[in-house]
C-alpha positions as CSV (number, residue, x, y, z in Angstrom):
1,X,84.5,62.3,138.5
2,X,88.2,61.6,139.0
3,X,90.4,61.0,136.0
4,X,91.3,57.5,135.6
5,X,88.0,56.0,137.0
6,X,85.1,54.3,135.3
7,X,81.9,56.0,134.6
8,X,78.6,54.4,133.8
9,X,75.5,56.4,132.8
10,X,72.2,54.7,132.3
11,X,69.2,56.0,130.3
12,X,65.9,54.2,130.4
13,X,63.5,54.8,127.5
14,X,60.0,53.4,128.2
15,X,57.2,53.3,125.6
16,X,55.2,51.1,123.3
17,X,56.7,50.3,120.8
18,X,59.9,49.9,122.9
19,X,62.2,52.8,122.0
20,X,65.7,52.5,120.6
21,X,68.2,54.3,122.9
22,X,71.4,55.9,121.9
23,X,74.1,58.0,123.5
24,X,76.1,60.9,121.9
25,X,78.5,63.6,123.0
26,X,77.3,67.1,122.3
27,X,79.8,68.8,120.1
28,X,82.0,65.9,119.8
29,X,82.3,62.1,119.3
30,X,82.5,59.3,121.7
31,X,86.0,58.2,121.9
32,X,87.0,54.8,120.8
33,X,86.7,52.1,123.5
34,X,83.6,53.8,125.0
35,X,80.8,51.2,125.2
36,X,77.2,52.3,124.5
37,X,74.5,49.7,124.4
38,X,71.1,49.1,125.8
39,X,70.7,52.5,127.2
40,X,74.1,52.4,129.1
41,X,77.2,54.5,128.4
42,X,80.4,53.1,130.0
43,X,83.6,54.9,129.8
44,X,86.8,53.3,131.4
45,X,89.9,55.3,132.5
46,X,88.1,58.7,132.0
47,X,90.2,61.5,130.8
48,X,89.8,65.4,131.0
49,X,89.0,65.2,127.2
50,X,85.9,63.2,128.2
51,X,84.4,66.0,130.1
52,X,81.3,67.7,128.6
53,X,77.6,67.3,127.8
54,X,76.2,63.8,126.8
55,X,72.9,63.3,125.2
56,X,70.6,60.3,125.6
57,X,68.1,59.9,122.7
58,X,65.1,57.3,122.9
59,X,63.3,57.0,119.6
60,X,60.2,54.8,118.5
61,X,57.5,55.2,116.0
62,X,55.6,57.6,118.0
63,X,58.5,60.1,118.5
64,X,61.8,61.0,119.9
65,X,62.7,62.4,123.5
66,X,66.2,63.4,124.6
67,X,67.9,64.0,128.0
68,X,71.3,65.5,128.9
69,X,74.0,65.1,131.5
70,X,77.2,67.1,132.0
71,X,80.3,65.1,133.1
72,X,82.9,67.0,134.9
73,X,86.4,65.3,135.1
């Protein structure tokens, strides 16, 4: 993606009971101002420092699953 643009990533966790979905940055932290709620990760004014691998984790009483995405800026 181009620096300065907005990025929105969606992660759907399906199951019974309904899983709790969270986002994290592998090897780092989500910077202040990044919105992560209801399975959606939204970053406004993306910077080169935002590049990297992001992990979506869905957890419920049955277990945990993860998915990864790599963001290039």
